[in-house]
Structures are given as structure tokens and as C-alpha cells.
LOPAKOL-55166 format. One record per residue (C-alpha): residue in one letter; x, y, z. Coordinates in pm, whole numbers, padded with zeros to 5 digits, always signed. Layout:
<sites>
aXYZ/...
</sites>
This chain:
<sites>
m-00007+00006+00002/t+00133+00337-00098/l+00007+00669+00052/d-00055+00960-00203/i-00011+01293-00059/v-00166+01552-00297/i-00108+01925-00245/v-00336+02161-00450/s-00175+02512-00486/y-00229+02843-00634/n+00020+03124-00589/a+00127+02985-00262/r+00500+02917-00323/a+00634+02997+00034/d+00345+02791+00194/l+00407+02494-00059/e+00796+02515+00008/r+00731+02489+00387/c+00509+02203+00340/l+00747+01999+00126/h+01025+02076+00361/s+00813+01954+00656/l+00719+01617+00464/h+01081+01562+00373/v+01216+01632+00743/s+00936+01413+00895/p+00811+01178+00622/p+00515+00932+00688/d+00622+00585+00795/t+00406+00435+00519/p+00556+00436+00170/h+00440+00742-00015/r+00450+00963-00302/i+00393+01345-00302/i+00196+01499-00592/v+00154+01891-00629/v-00127+02009-00833/d-00047+02364-00952/n-00359+02576-01045/a-00159+02800-01298/s+00028+02979-01038/a+00210+03298-01147/d+00475+03287-00844/g+00711+03023-00988/s+00565+02749-00762/s+00605+02462-01012/d+00957+02552-01092/a+01051+02573-00727/v+00904+02225-00650/r+01093+02078-00965/r+01422+02240-00848/g+01402+02162-00478/w+01216+01838-00466/p+01286+01631-00780/d+01103+01316-00636/v+00779+01519-00623/q+00531+01487-00904/v+00413+01808-01033/i+00089+01860-01239/d+00045+02187-01406/l-00313+02286-01476/p-00369+02559-01758/q-00594+02759-01532/n-00701+02790-01165/a-00947+02504-01145/g-01006+02564-00770/
</sites>
């Protein structure tokens, strides 16, 4: 069994980076994967995730889907 951690984000780069840092410092005991769904952020969130956490899957949406 694998735990999927899905983080939905829109222009919240600083919060997203803190969240990912926390998950990497204290990961769940269960095997897991982290997925970030970015709602067309204009603050560089997707690029920051790709640079800082290459093991995190990023899904870029073309618009803010809520």
C-alpha cells in the first residue's frame, strides 16, 4: 500500500515550500509519493518544486480549477 499525498496549490509558493520541507524532514512511516497540483500559479511554484524536490510529481493545470 502506498500513501498518495496530494497538495493543491495556487500562488502559495512559500507555503508550498514549507509544506514540502516538513514532509521531507518528517516523512510518513508508510511508503508514499507526493503530488503537487498547481493551478496556473504565477509565482514560480512549479519551478521551485521541480528544482528543490525532484522526487515530487508536479501536475500543471492550464488555469485555476479551484
